[in-house]
ZAMARGU-4260 file (C-alpha; in steps of 0.2 Angstrom, whole numbers, plus 5000, padded with zeros to 4 digits):
<rodrens>
0) 5854/6864/6137 | 5849/6857/6120 | 5856/6840/6115 | 5858/6835/6097 | 5860/6818/6089
5) 5869/6818/6072 | 5856/6821/6058 | 5841/6821/6070 | 5827/6832/6065 | 5832/6844/6079
10) 5850/6845/6073 | 5844/6849/6055 | 5831/6862/6061 | 5845/6870/6072 | 5857/6870/6057
15) 5844/6878/6046 | 5840/6891/6058 | 5858/6896/6062 | 5862/6895/6043 | 5848/6907/6040
20) 5854/6919/6054 | 5872/6919/6047 | 5866/6922/6029 | 5855/6936/6035 | 5869/6944/6045
25) 5881/6944/6030 | 5867/6951/6019 | 5864/6965/6032 | 5883/6967/6032 | 5883/6970/6014
30) 5870/6983/6013 | 5876/6991/6029 | 5894/6993/6023 | 5890/6996/6004 | 5890/7015/6006
35) 5908/7015/6010 | 5912/7009/5993 | 5898/7017/5983 | 5896/7034/5992 | 5908/7044/5981
40) 5902/7037/5964 | 5884/7039/5969 | 5886/7056/5977 | 5896/7063/5963 | 5884/7055/5950
45) 5899/7046/5942 | 5887/7031/5942 | 5869/7028/5943 | 5864/7021/5960 | 5858/7004/5953
50) 5874/7002/5942 | 5885/7007/5957 | 5878/6995/5969 | 5877/6980/5957 | 5895/6984/5952
55) 5900/6985/5970 | 5891/6969/5974 | 5900/6960/5960 | 5917/6966/5966 | 5912/6960/5984
60) 5908/6943/5977 | 5924/6941/5968 | 5934/6948/5983 | 5926/6934/5994 | 5931/6921/5982
65) 5949/6927/5980 | 5952/6930/5999 | 5959/6917/6011 | 5953/6911/6027 | 5966/6918/6039
70) 5954/6932/6045 | 5940/6919/6047 | 5949/6908/6059 | 5958/6924/6067 | 5940/6928/6073
75) 5935/6910/6077 | 5949/6908/6089 | 5942/6922/6100 | 5931/6908/6107 | 5937/6896/6121
80) 5942/6879/6115 | 5927/6870/6123 | 5915/6881/6114 | 5925/6882/6098 | 5925/6863/6096
85) 5910/6855/6106 | 5912/6836/6105 | 5894/6833/6104 | 5887/6850/6097 | 5879/6854/6114
90) 5885/6873/6115 | 5883/6876/6097 | 5865/6883/6096 | 5866/6895/6111 | 5883/6901/6105
95) 5877/6904/6087 | 5860/6912/6092 | 5869/6923/6104 | 5882/6928/6092 | 5871/6931/6076
100) 5856/6938/6086 | 5867/6951/6095 | 5877/6957/6080 | 5862/6957/6068 | 5852/6968/6080
105) 5865/6981/6083 | 5869/6982/6065 | 5851/6985/6060 | 5849/6998/6075 | 5864/7009/6069
110) 5859/7007/6051 | 5841/7013/6054 | 5848/7029/6062 | 5861/7032/6047 | 5876/7029/6058
115) 5891/7021/6050 | 5895/7007/6061 | 5907/6992/6060 | 5900/6974/6057 | 5917/6968/6062
120) 5915/6977/6079 | 5898/6969/6082 | 5904/6951/6078 | 5920/6953/6089 | 5910/6960/6103
125) 5898/6946/6102 | 5912/6933/6101 | 5920/6940/6117 | 5902/6940/6125 | 5900/6922/6122
130) 5918/6918/6129 | 5913/6928/6145 | 5896/6919/6146 | 5905/6902/6145 | 5917/6908/6159
135) 5902/6912/6170 | 5893/6896/6165 | 5908/6885/6171 | 5912/6896/6186 | 5930/6900/6179
140) 5939/6916/6180 | 5939/6927/6164 | 5958/6924/6161 | 5954/6905/6160 | 5940/6906/6147
145) 5945/6921/6136 | 5960/6922/6125 | 5965/6939/6129 | 5980/6939/6118 | 5970/6936/6103
150) 5957/6948/6108 | 5970/6962/6110 | 5978/6958/6094 | 5961/6960/6085 | 5956/6976/6095
155) 5973/6984/6091 | 5970/6981/6072 | 5953/6989/6074 | 5960/7004/6084 | 5975/7007/6073
160) 5967/7005/6056 | 5955/7021/6058 | 5970/7031/6063 | 5980/7026/6048 | 5964/7029/6037
165) 5963/7047/6045 | 5981/7052/6043 | 5984/7042/6026 | 5969/7050/6017 | 5972/7067/6024
170) 5990/7066/6017 | 5985/7059/6001 | 5972/7073/5998 | 5985/7086/6002 | 5997/7078/5990
175) 5984/7077/5977 | 5979/7095/5979 | 5997/7100/5976 | 6000/7089/5961 | 5983/7087/5952
180) 5976/7104/5947 | 5960/7099/5940 | 5947/7111/5949 | 5933/7099/5947 | 5941/7087/5959
185) 5939/7100/5973 | 5921/7106/5972 | 5906/7097/5978 | 5894/7090/5964 | 5883/7102/5956
190) 5865/7096/5952 | 5865/7079/5944 | 5879/7083/5931 | 5892/7069/5931 | 5911/7074/5932
195) 5921/7072/5917 | 5929/7056/5912 | 5945/7057/5922 | 5936/7060/5938 | 5923/7047/5934
200) 5937/7034/5930 | 5946/7038/5946 | 5930/7037/5957 | 5925/7020/5949 | 5942/7013/5951
205) 5942/7018/5970 | 5924/7011/5972 | 5931/6995/5964 | 5946/6994/5975 | 5936/6996/5991
210) 5922/6984/5986 | 5935/6970/5982 | 5945/6973/5997 | 5929/6973/6008 | 5924/6956/6001
215) 5941/6949/6004 | 5941/6954/6022 | 5923/6955/6028 | 5918/6940/6017 | 5930/6929/6028
220) 5921/6934/6043 | 5905/6926/6037 | 5915/6911/6031 | 5921/6909/6049 | 5904/6910/6056
225) 5897/6898/6043 | 5910/6885/6048 | 5906/6888/6066 | 5888/6884/6062 | 5891/6868/6052
230) 5905/6861/6064 | 5896/6865/6080 | 5880/6857/6075 | 5886/6842/6064 | 5904/6840/6071
235) 5905/6822/6065 | 5904/6827/6047 | 5913/6844/6047 | 5925/6844/6062 | 5940/6839/6051
240) 5946/6845/6034 | 5942/6833/6020 | 5961/6834/6016 | 5965/6830/6034 | 5972/6813/6031
245) 5990/6818/6027 | 5991/6829/6042 | 5984/6816/6055 | 6000/6806/6054 | 6010/6821/6060
250) 5998/6824/6075 | 6006/6811/6087 | 6024/6817/6085 | 6020/6835/6087 | 6010/6832/6102
255) 6025/6823/6110 | 6035/6839/6108 | 6020/6850/6113 | 6017/6842/6130 | 6032/6847/6140
260) 6031/6865/6133 | 6013/6867/6139 | 6018/6859/6155 | 6032/6872/6158 | 6021/6887/6154
265) 6004/6887/6164 | 5990/6893/6153 | 5980/6903/6166 | 5975/6887/6175 | 5970/6878/6159
270) 5986/6868/6158 | 5978/6852/6164 | 5965/6852/6150 | 5979/6856/6137 | 5991/6842/6144
275) 5977/6829/6144 | 5973/6833/6126 | 5991/6832/6121 | 5992/6815/6129 | 5977/6809/6119
280) 5984/6816/6103 | 6001/6806/6106 | 5990/6790/6105 | 5981/6796/6089 | 5977/6781/6078
285) 5973/6787/6060 | 5962/6772/6058 | 5952/6776/6074 | 5950/6795/6073 | 5934/6802/6081
290) 5933/6819/6071 | 5924/6829/6085 | 5936/6823/6099 | 5951/6825/6088 | 5946/6843/6084
295) 5943/6847/6102 | 5960/6841/6107 | 5969/6850/6094 | 5961/6866/6099 | 5965/6863/6117
300) 5983/6860/6112 | 5984/6876/6101 | 5977/6886/6116 | 5990/6879/6127 | 6004/6883/6114
305) 5998/6901/6114 | 6003/6902/6132 | 6021/6898/6126 | 6021/6910/6112 | 6014/6924/6123
310) 6025/6920/6139 | 6039/6933/6141 | 6050/6920/6150 | 6050/6908/6135 | 6065/6907/6124
315) 6065/6912/6106 | 6067/6894/6101 | 6053/6888/6112 | 6041/6901/6105 | 6046/6896/6087
320) 6043/6878/6091 | 6026/6882/6098 | 6021/6892/6083 | 6028/6878/6071 | 6018/6865/6080
325) 6002/6875/6079 | 6005/6878/6061 | 6007/6860/6058 | 5990/6856/6068 | 5979/6869/6060
330) 5977/6862/6043 | 5968/6847/6050 | 5954/6858/6058 | 5955/6875/6049 | 5947/6874/6031
335) 5933/6881/6021 | 5924/6871/6007 | 5921/6879/5991 | 5902/6880/5994 | 5905/6890/6010
340) 5915/6903/6001 | 5902/6904/5988 | 5887/6906/6000 | 5897/6920/6009 | 5900/6928/5993
345) 5882/6927/5987 | 5875/6934/6004 | 5888/6948/6004 | 5886/6953/5986 | 5867/6953/5986
350) 5866/6963/6002 | 5878/6976/5994 | 5864/6979/5981 | 5851/6987/5994 | 5850/6998/6009
355) 5864/7011/6004 | 5855/7027/6004 | 5855/7031/6023 | 5874/7029/6025 | 5878/7037/6008
360) 5869/7053/6014 | 5879/7053/6030 | 5896/7051/6022 | 5893/7063/6008 | 5885/7077/6018
365) 5887/7075/6037 | 5905/7070/6041 | 5912/7087/6037 | 5906/7105/6037 | 5906/7105/6018
370) 5899/7092/6006 | 5911/7078/6000 | 5921/7082/5985 | 5928/7069/5972 | 5946/7071/5978
375) 5941/7068/5996 | 5931/7053/5992 | 5945/7046/5980 | 5958/7049/5994 | 5948/7040/6007
380) 5944/7025/5997 | 5962/7023/5989 | 5969/7023/6007 | 5955/7012/6013 | 5956/6999/5999
385) 5975/6997/6003 | 5973/6995/6022 | 5958/6983/6020 | 5967/6972/6007 | 5983/6971/6017
390) 5973/6966/6033 | 5963/6953/6023 | 5979/6944/6019 | 5988/6945/6036 | 5973/6938/6046
395) 5968/6954/6055 | 5950/6959/6054 | 5948/6977/6051 | 5932/6988/6049 | 5929/6995/6032
400) 5917/7007/6040 | 5929/7014/6052 | 5943/7016/6040 | 5933/7025/6026 | 5923/7036/6039
405) 5940/7041/6047 | 5947/7043/6030 | 5934/7056/6024 | 5936/7065/6041 | 5955/7066/6037
410) 5952/7074/6020 | 5940/7086/6028 | 5954/7091/6040 | 5966/7092/6026 | 5955/7103/6015
415) 5953/7115/6030 | 5934/7114/6030 | 5934/7105/6047 | 5923/7091/6053 | 5905/7091/6059
420) 5907/7088/6078 | 5888/7083/6080 | 5889/7069/6068 | 5907/7063/6073 | 5901/7063/6091
425) 5886/7051/6086 | 5898/7040/6076 | 5911/7040/6090 | 5898/7035/6103 | 5892/7021/6092
430) 5910/7015/6091 | 5912/7016/6109 | 5896/7008/6114 | 5897/6994/6101 | 5909/6983/6111
435) 5901/6984/6129 | 5883/6982/6122 | 5887/6968/6111 | 5897/6959/6124 | 5884/6961/6137
440) 5870/6955/6126 | 5879/6940/6119 | 5885/6935/6136 | 5868/6936/6144 | 5860/6926/6129
445) 5873/6913/6129 | 5872/6910/6148 | 5853/6910/6149 | 5851/6898/6134 | 5865/6886/6140
450) 5859/6884/6158
</rodrens>
């Protein structure tokens, strides 16, 4: 295993390498997912391709800056506490390389074959893989190292959102066809002739909505990954929020309340670690705080408190107390500097401006048995923008690709044209295999590099 001294040449090199990896991943995320926003405006000639992707890139950029960090840390907390907050940075490089390398490779593989695939799916699979690799590394059961409650919460959002996209877009298309009688909305584009102003305006509006909401949700994922990078490699500097001082005074009294709750509800064999951390937090001296150790203890306690919140035998009052304590502790360790937000926005926005053609062709011509019409594209994107924006502010990572692709399929069903089973089978297989493949690769990489 590699060891890092703060600000050593090795730590700076590792930081630079992992920074490059996360920036490349977010750049690829941008051009992989761009087609979801620009497919309709480009395919219908409502905007020229260069104008469309630049506009989409700008909206992604603004979406990242306007979004929160709930999704960022919803993903981060998929990792076990000892990997999430290494006191000396040891597990950071193996974890980050396994995470970024796996997700980036699978993203590029599916993009090369023109298959719409989810960057969120890739990241989540890689995160789970790292957690599983950590369990094998320490000879622990999977229940002891993987926060399954958080994983099921994230996976439920990933599973339900495409269904909502499929049904919602299909219904909206049906309603639109009954209410809006403009025939130009319901025929595929002819040659390079752009639609008239109303149709163009509608499609530009939906493109804007999807681009902004994609930035607000997917941009948070890279914020979380960048924070993992800088905290994992330079924990002494970035382990605690710059505004942590007012919260540190509250840690000791909250730990006093947390300890008996954690002791009462065993956290899959990790109770001892959480109780030991709670005991150390009870003696927190604001003048003698070691940032990396404090962060590690806070996340151990938060992990223990999750057992209370998820335990069926816990009373409603105990669950509320556990959630309140976690909410009090989190601002100390969960934050994102302005420059991290800006870096994420730049990478995603720039990536949005290239690489769209393969996926646009698939969405426009291969999802259904007929080519995409303006009404179908608008319906899929309106529903998609709403679902993605809602998820971005509730802390649930969803897949823009899954929602928009499912939405287009829903409009094809709603129009009666039907879907292309061959292409849908390819997309479905990519969705099905993404998790097991990324989990296996990331677990193997992390285990080998950490031995």
